[in-house]
C-alpha positions in Angstrom: 101.5 64.5 47.6 100.9 63.6 44.2 98.0 62.4 42.2 97.7 58.9 43.5 97.0 60.2 47.2 93.2 59.2 48.4 91.3 60.9 50.8 89.7 58.2 53.1 87.1 59.3 55.1 86.5 56.4 58.1 82.7 56.0 58.9 81.2 59.3 58.1 77.7 57.9 59.2 74.7 59.4 60.8 75.3 56.7 64.0 78.3 58.5 64.4 77.5 61.9 63.6 74.1 62.1 65.5 74.2 63.9 69.0 71.8 61.5 70.3 73.6 58.4 69.4 75.6 56.1 72.0 78.0 56.4 69.6 77.6 60.1 68.3 80.8 62.1 68.7 80.5 65.6 69.9 83.5 66.5 67.3 81.9 65.7 64.4 80.3 68.9 63.2 84.1 70.3 63.4 85.7 67.3 61.5 83.2 67.1 59.0 83.8 71.1 58.1 87.7 70.2 57.8 86.5 67.3 55.4 84.5 69.6 53.6 87.2 71.6 52.5 89.6 68.8 51.7 87.2 67.1 49.0 87.6 69.4 46.2 91.0 68.5 46.2 90.6 64.8 45.9 87.6 64.3 43.1 88.1 61.0 41.6 90.4 59.9 44.7 88.0 59.7 47.9 87.2 56.3 49.6 84.2 56.4 52.3 83.8 53.2 54.5 81.0 52.6 56.4 80.8 50.4 59.6 78.4 47.7 59.4 77.3 45.4 62.0 78.8 41.6 61.4 76.3 38.8 60.0 75.7 36.3 62.3 78.5 34.2 60.6 80.8 37.0 61.4 80.3 37.4 65.2 83.1 35.1 66.0 84.7 35.4 69.6 84.3 38.9 71.3 81.9 40.4 68.3 79.3 38.3 69.6 79.8 40.1 73.2 80.5 43.5 71.3 77.2 43.1 69.6 75.4 42.3 72.7 77.1 45.1 74.4 75.9 47.6 71.8 72.2 46.5 70.9 71.1 50.0 69.4 73.6 49.3 66.6 72.8 45.5 65.6 70.7 46.8 62.5 70.9 45.4 59.0 73.5 47.1 56.8 70.8 49.1 54.9 69.5 50.3 57.8 69.2 54.3 57.2 71.1 55.0 60.6 74.2 53.3 58.9 73.6 55.9 56.2 76.5 58.0 54.9 75.9 62.0 56.4 74.0 64.4 54.0 78.0 66.0 53.1 79.2 62.9 52.1 76.4 60.8 50.2 76.2 62.7 47.0 80.0 63.2 46.7 82.1 61.1 43.7 83.9 58.6 45.8 84.7 54.7 46.2 82.1 53.3 49.1 83.5 50.6 51.1 81.6 48.7 53.8 83.0 46.7 56.4 81.9 44.7 59.8 85.2 45.7 61.4 86.9 48.6 63.2 89.7 48.8 61.1 89.1 49.3 57.4 92.6 48.5 56.0 91.9 45.3 54.8 89.0 46.2 52.8 90.8 49.7 51.3 93.8 47.9 50.3 92.7 45.8 47.3 91.6 49.2 45.7 94.8 51.3 46.6 97.6 48.7 46.8 100.2 48.1 49.5 102.2 51.2 49.1 99.3 53.8 48.9 99.6 57.5 50.0 96.4 58.0 52.2 95.2 61.0 54.1 93.2 59.7 56.7 90.0 61.5 58.3 87.0 60.4 60.1 85.3 58.8 63.1 86.0 58.1 65.6 89.6 58.6 66.2 90.3 56.4 68.8 88.6 53.2 67.4 88.2 53.0 63.3 90.4 55.1 62.3 93.5 54.2 64.7 92.4 50.6 63.8 92.9 51.6 59.8 96.1 53.6 60.4 98.2 51.3 62.3 98.0 48.2 60.0 97.9 50.4 56.8 101.2 51.8 58.2 102.6 48.2 59.1 101.5 47.3 55.3 103.9 50.2 53.7 101.3 52.6 53.1 102.1 56.1 53.4 99.6 58.2 55.8 98.9 61.4 57.1 95.9 62.0 59.7 94.3 65.1 59.1 93.9 65.5 63.0 91.0 68.0 62.9 88.9 66.2 60.3 88.9 63.4 62.9 86.3 62.7 65.4 86.9 61.0 68.8 84.7 59.9 71.4 86.0 62.3 73.5 88.5 65.0 73.6 90.8 63.3 75.8 90.4 60.1 73.8 90.8 61.9 70.7 94.2 63.2 72.0 95.2 60.0 73.0 94.8 58.5 69.8 96.5 61.4 67.7 99.2 60.8 70.2 99.8 57.0 69.8 99.6 57.4 66.0 102.4 60.0 66.1 104.7 57.5 67.4 105.0 56.1 64.0 106.7 58.5 61.9 107.8 58.5 58.8 104.4 56.2 58.1 102.2 57.8 60.0 101.9 61.9 60.0 99.8 63.9 61.8 99.0 67.5 59.8 95.7 70.1 60.7 93.8 70.2 57.0 95.1 73.6 56.7 98.7 72.1 56.4 97.6 69.5 53.8 95.7 72.2 51.5 99.1 74.2 51.9 100.9 70.6 50.6 98.4 69.6 47.9 
C-alpha cells in the first residue's frame, strides 16, 4: 500500500458506541482500539464518516419506514448523540456526513474511482458492507480491517466478513496487525 491509501472509519459515532443505544455494538471498544493503532499511519489520509438521519425530503420509500421503526435515531444532524466518539473527534481527517448506509457515493469525490482504501468502523453488517461492495464494484481496491470493524453481533460480524471475503481481489480481509506490517 502506498501513500495514496486512505483509512476510512465508517460511522465511529456515539449512537453506535454507546452500549445502552439500540444500535450500540458490543464489539466497538475492541474495534476502536484497533482503529487507534492504524490512525498514526494515515495522518492526512483519514476519512471519518457519520450517518445522519435523512431529512424529511430524503425520506422516500423505505427510508420513511426505517425512521418510523427507529424513532430514537430521528435526531437533528448536530445532535450530540450523532457526534464522533472522543478518540476520533480531534484527529486530522476529512469528515463526511451521509444519510445513507453506504458511504461510497460520498467518499468517491474525495478519493476517486480507483482509490485504495482500508475500511474499518461500525456496523460491519450494515454501513461497512454497504460501503465496501459498491466501492469494489466501482473499481476501488479495498482492505477491510477485520478487527477494526464492529458488527451488531458476533454472528452478524462473521456473516458480513464472510460475504465481503467473497470478492477478492477487489476486497481483502486483514487484521490490523497484518495491515501494520504492510504499511
